N, C-alpha and C positions, 0 to 999 in steps of 0.2 A: 129362384134367380126373381129379383126384385124387378117393378117397373122400368125401372130407370136402365136395368140392364137389359132389357130387352127391347125398349126404344131410347135410338140414345139421343141426344140434346138437335138440334136447329145449327145451334151452332156449327158444332162438331158436323154436319150432314156438310155442311155448305164448308166449311174448310176442307174436309178427303174430296168433295166433291172438286173444286178450286181447285184443288194439288193435281188430283189424276189431268182436266184442264189442260192446265201448266205442262206437266208430264207428259201429256199426249204433244201438243202441240209443240215442246221442247225436244222428242222423239221427229219430231216433220222435219224441222228445221236441220239439225245433226244428221238424218237421213239427205236428205239432199246436199251437204257439202258434202259428206263421203261420195255421193256418186259423183263427184269431180273425178275420184282416183278408183275408184272401184266400175264395176257394172251394175246396173239393176236386179238380175237375179242373183249373182252373185253377194250381193250386201244383203235379197231379204233372207238367201235359203242359210246367207253364214247368224245372218242375227237370230233367227229363228230357229238355230241347230244352237247354237251357246246359252238358247232361254231355254232350252227341250232339257239340255245336259244339266242346266242350273239347276232345274226343275227335279229335275234326280236326282241329282246330287242332294238336295237338302230333303228330298222323299227317302232317300236310303237311308240318309243319320235320324233323321224320327223313328224308320222304320228297323225296328233289331233282331227279326227273324227276316233277313236281306232278300225278302220276295218286295220288286219295287213295283212293277210294272205290271204282276199278275194278273188283277181283274181290266186294268183298261185292254191288252193284246187280247182280251178275248171278246170282244166288242166291237162287231164290223161299224157299228154306227157310227160308234164314236174314235174310229183311225179314219173313217170316209171327210168325217166332222174334222176330223182334225186334219187330213189331209187336205180339203179347202179353205178352211182359216187359216189356217199356219202355213200354207205351201201358195195355194193359189191365189189367191184376193190377196196376201201382203205382193206378190210379184207381178202382182196388176198395178197396186200400190204404187212401188216403185220406179214401176215402168211410165209409170203416169205423174210423178215426183220428176222424174227427170225430164221429161217434159215441160211439164209448167210449171208456173210461181208455186212454191208450198201451202201456203196461203191457200189460196185458188183450192188444190185440191181438196183440201180438209174441209174448206166450206162447202163444197161441191158433197164431197162423199160425205159427211156429221148429217146431210141436207136430207140424202137418200135411205138415211137410216127408217127415218119415221112410216115412208113409201113400204119399205121393202119389209119392216115390222107387221104392217093396215095385212099386205099380202099371203104373209109366210101366216099369220093369227086365222087367217082364215082355210089356205089351205094343211096346213100343220095340223091345227092345236084345234081346227071347227070350231074358233069362237068369231062369233059376228062383230064386225067393226060398225060401230054407233055412226049416225051421223052425223053428228058432232067429232071423236075420231078424223071420219075422214074429211073435215070440212078443216081440221086442225095440219092433214096431211095436204091436204089442195093450198092452204093457206101459203107454207114452207116448201112446198115446190114453185107458185107462183113469183115468193118473195127471191128465188136465189136467181130463175127468169129474170127478172125487172132487176135484182142487181147485175144481172152478168151481158139485160140488153143493153142500160143504161155505162155502162164500162165500155163494150164494144163502142158506144154511141162518141165514147169521153174519146178512147183512142181514133178514133177517124179523124173528129176535131181536132187534135193534136200532131195529127201526126202532117196536117190538110196545110 
């Protein structure tokens, strides 16, 4: 394996990141549109069930011996993580998107990720979060707070 195979180019990495961000944003807009006709929990459940079935189908096509879910079903932590990340979190997200704008939800949700990761690294992985990393987390959280305070003030001015 060459060094180029191990380290993808910066341009390719940026393109993949932009593509992933675009798909994530588009998915939230489509969810917001879908919530006009389908209740949040139904939409969340159907979206992830269809995704899971698609992955199982691709896994079955790649696995010639017929064992599709063997190792995963035996691992309780993977099942618990899947229930949390692919059932509870999306259901809460869809309920939130049903009540606020998709862009607003995405902004707040994405800004909370560094905070959650900082705490998770300490509790689960026993990693120490550096002062510089905590500064970054605080900067993101304060930025979101400042943005919403300014939005609140702007909407108050427009309503008067």
